[in-house]
C-alpha positions in Angstrom: 0.0 0.0 0.0 2.9 2.4 0.8 4.4 1.6 -2.6 1.2 2.5 -4.5 0.7 5.7 -2.5 4.3 6.9 -3.0 4.3 5.9 -6.6 1.0 7.8 -7.2 2.3 10.9 -5.4 5.5 10.9 -7.5 3.6 10.3 -10.7 1.2 13.2 -10.0 4.1 15.5 -9.1 6.0 14.6 -12.3 2.9 15.2 -14.4 2.2 18.6 -12.9 5.7 20.0 -12.7 7.2 18.4 -15.8 4.4 17.8 -18.3 2.1 20.7 -17.4 5.0 22.9 -16.4 6.7 22.4 -19.8 3.4 23.1 -21.7 2.7 26.2 -19.7 6.2 27.6 -20.3 6.3 26.8 -24.0 2.8 28.0 -24.9 2.1 30.8 -22.4 5.6 31.7 -21.1 4.4 31.3 -17.5 6.3 29.6 -14.7 4.2 26.8 -13.2 5.5 27.6 -9.7 4.2 31.2 -9.9 0.7 30.0 -11.1 0.5 27.4 -8.3 1.6 30.0 -5.7 -1.2 32.3 -7.0 -3.7 29.5 -6.4 -2.2 28.6 -3.0 -5.4 29.2 -1.0 -7.4 27.0 -3.3 -4.9 24.1 -2.9 -5.2 24.4 0.9 -9.0 24.3 0.5 -8.8 21.2 -1.7 -6.3 19.5 0.7 -8.8 19.9 3.6 -11.8 18.7 1.7 -10.2 16.2 -0.7 -12.5 17.6 -3.4 -11.7 19.9 -6.3 -15.4 20.9 -6.5 -15.0 23.1 -3.4 -12.6 25.4 -5.2 -14.6 25.7 -8.4 -16.1 29.2 -7.8 -12.7 30.5 -6.6 -10.9 29.2 -9.6 -13.3 30.9 -12.0 -12.9 34.2 -10.1 -9.1 34.0 -9.9 -8.7 33.0 -13.6 -10.8 36.1 -14.6 -8.7 38.2 -12.2 -5.6 36.8 -13.8 -6.6 38.4 -17.1 -8.4 35.7 -19.0 -11.6 36.6 -20.7 -14.9 35.6 -18.9 -16.2 33.6 -21.9 -13.1 31.4 -22.0 -13.1 30.9 -18.2 -16.8 30.3 -18.2 -16.5 27.5 -20.8 -13.1 26.0 -20.0 -13.2 25.6 -16.2 -16.7 23.8 -15.9 -15.9 21.7 -18.9 -12.5 20.7 -17.5 -14.1 19.6 -14.2 -15.9 16.9 -16.2 -13.5 16.0 -18.9 -10.0 17.1 -17.8 -9.5 15.0 -14.7 -5.8 14.2 -15.0 -5.4 13.0 -11.5 -8.3 10.6 -11.7 -7.0 9.1 -15.0 -3.6 8.5 -13.4 -5.2 7.0 -10.3 -7.4 4.7 -12.2 -4.6 3.2 -14.3 -2.1 2.8 -11.4 -4.8 1.4 -9.1 -5.9 -1.1 -11.7 -2.3 -2.4 -12.2 -1.9 -2.6 -8.4 -5.1 -4.6 -7.9 -4.2 -7.0 -10.7 -0.8 -7.6 -9.2 -2.2 -8.0 -5.6 -4.9 -10.5 -6.9 -2.2 -12.6 -8.5 -3.5 -12.0 -12.0 -0.9 -9.6 -13.6 -1.8 -8.0 -16.8 0.0 -8.6 -20.1 1.4 -5.6 -22.0 -1.5 -5.7 -24.4 -4.0 -5.8 -21.5 -2.2 -2.9 -19.8 -2.5 -0.7 -22.9 -6.1 -1.5 -23.5 -6.9 -0.9 -19.8 -5.0 2.4 -19.9 -7.1 3.6 -22.8 -10.3 2.4 -21.2 -9.6 4.0 -17.8 -8.6 7.3 -19.4 -12.0 7.3 -21.1 -13.8 6.1 -17.9 -12.3 9.1 -16.0 -14.2 11.5 -18.2 -17.3 12.6 -16.3 -16.2 11.3 -12.9 -17.5 13.5 -10.1 -14.9 15.7 -8.4 -15.9 14.6 -4.9 -14.2 12.4 -2.3 -14.6 8.7 -3.2 -15.7 9.2 -6.8 -12.4 7.8 -8.1 -12.9 4.5 -6.1 -16.4 4.1 -7.5 -15.2 4.8 -11.0 -12.4 2.2 -10.5 -14.9 -0.4 -9.5 -17.2 0.3 -12.4 -14.3 0.3 -14.8 -12.9 -3.0 -13.6 -16.4 -4.5 -13.7 -16.7 -3.6 -17.4 -13.1 -4.5 -18.3 -11.9 -7.2 -15.9 -14.8 -8.4 -13.7 -12.7 -10.9 -11.8 -10.6 -8.0 -10.4 -13.5 -6.1 -8.8 -13.1 -7.8 -5.4 -9.5 -6.4 -5.2 -10.8 -2.9 -5.0 -11.3 -3.5 -1.3 -7.5 -3.7 -0.9 -7.1 0.1 -1.5 -10.2 1.4 0.3 -8.1 2.2 3.4 -5.8 4.5 1.5 -8.3 6.0 -0.9 -8.7 9.1 1.3 -5.0 9.9 1.0 -4.9 9.2 -2.7 -8.0 11.3 -3.2 -6.2 14.4 -2.0 -3.4 14.0 -4.6 -6.1 13.2 -7.2 -8.0 16.4 -6.5 -4.9 18.6 -6.4 -3.8 17.2 -9.7 -7.2 17.7 -11.3 -7.3 21.3 -10.1 -3.8 22.1 -11.3 -4.6 20.6 -14.7 -7.8 22.7 -15.1 -5.9 25.9 -14.1 -3.2 25.2 -16.6 -5.7 24.3 -19.3 -7.6 27.6 -18.8 -4.4 29.6 -19.3 -3.5 27.6 -22.4 -6.9 27.9 -24.0 -6.8 31.7 -23.2 -3.4 31.9 -24.9 -4.5 29.9 -28.0 -7.6 32.0 -28.5 -5.8 35.2 -27.7 -8.2 36.0 -25.0 -5.6 36.7 -22.3 -4.1 40.0 -21.1 -0.4 39.1 -20.7 0.4 42.4 -19.0 -2.3 41.7 -16.5 -1.0 38.2 -15.9 2.5 39.6 -15.2 1.0 42.1 -12.7 -1.1 39.5 -10.9 1.6 36.8 -10.7 4.1 39.4 -9.5 1.8 40.3 -6.6 1.2 43.9 -7.7 -2.6 43.3 -8.4 -3.8 41.1 -5.4 -7.1 39.2 -5.6 -9.9 40.6 -3.5 -10.6 37.8 -1.0 -13.6 39.5 0.5 -15.8 39.8 -2.5 -14.4 37.1 -4.7 -15.5 39.3 -7.6 -13.3 40.7 -10.3 -14.5 43.7 -12.2 -12.1 45.8 -14.2 -14.8 48.2 -15.4 -14.7 51.8 -14.0 -17.1 52.5 -11.2 -20.3 54.4 -12.1 -20.4 58.1 -11.1 -23.0 57.5 -8.4 -20.9 54.8 -6.8 -17.8 57.0 -6.9 -19.8 59.8 -5.3 -21.0 57.5 -2.6 -17.5 56.3 -1.9 -16.2 59.9 -1.7 -19.0 60.8 0.7 -18.1 57.8 3.0 -14.5 58.8 3.0 -15.4 62.4 3.9 -17.7 61.2 6.7 -14.9 59.0 8.1 -12.5 61.9 7.9 -15.0 64.1 9.8 -15.5 66.6 6.9 
């Protein structure tokens, strides 16, 4: 069990920092570390809930604040939560291989390739809540290798710990995908991105709303009146 956990953590780490990091650098010219640092609060929220769904509203708000257009964010993020579950795909394939080995019925190379393709497809549409990956694993094995379904019980005890890494990887993949889609469609303000990631344009944690439009005259007058009242004018 320790081997599958450590192997899964290492695989997710390599995928995020090597694969996604390289894509983000080559396509958008952004350092993966700065983007993950910008989303630090969301990662803590996911770590405590083991669910990437809990950070969905914040990811939408922060991607808009980063400088990506609202239409791109509004389409890419919700779609990614259903079809871009990288962590779940990694989990399903590695867990399937582990169960097969533990049940004494190792898979041949051909079976591993077909199972890999099947589990990647099965991960699409999996719910982003705790335990969803385990249910998807059982359903996938039932359809592909029914004799291995009983082995799912072997990893129930560590599924909670693997669920955290699964959710974090899914979230990171969706964040990177949003930036990449914004870059490809030219719907991203690169100057704004540089300002935000450098910390010169902090995200408003109180309202969670990003609005770059100028304030109406009535709102500005009201704000000036409040400032005068506080100053005793």
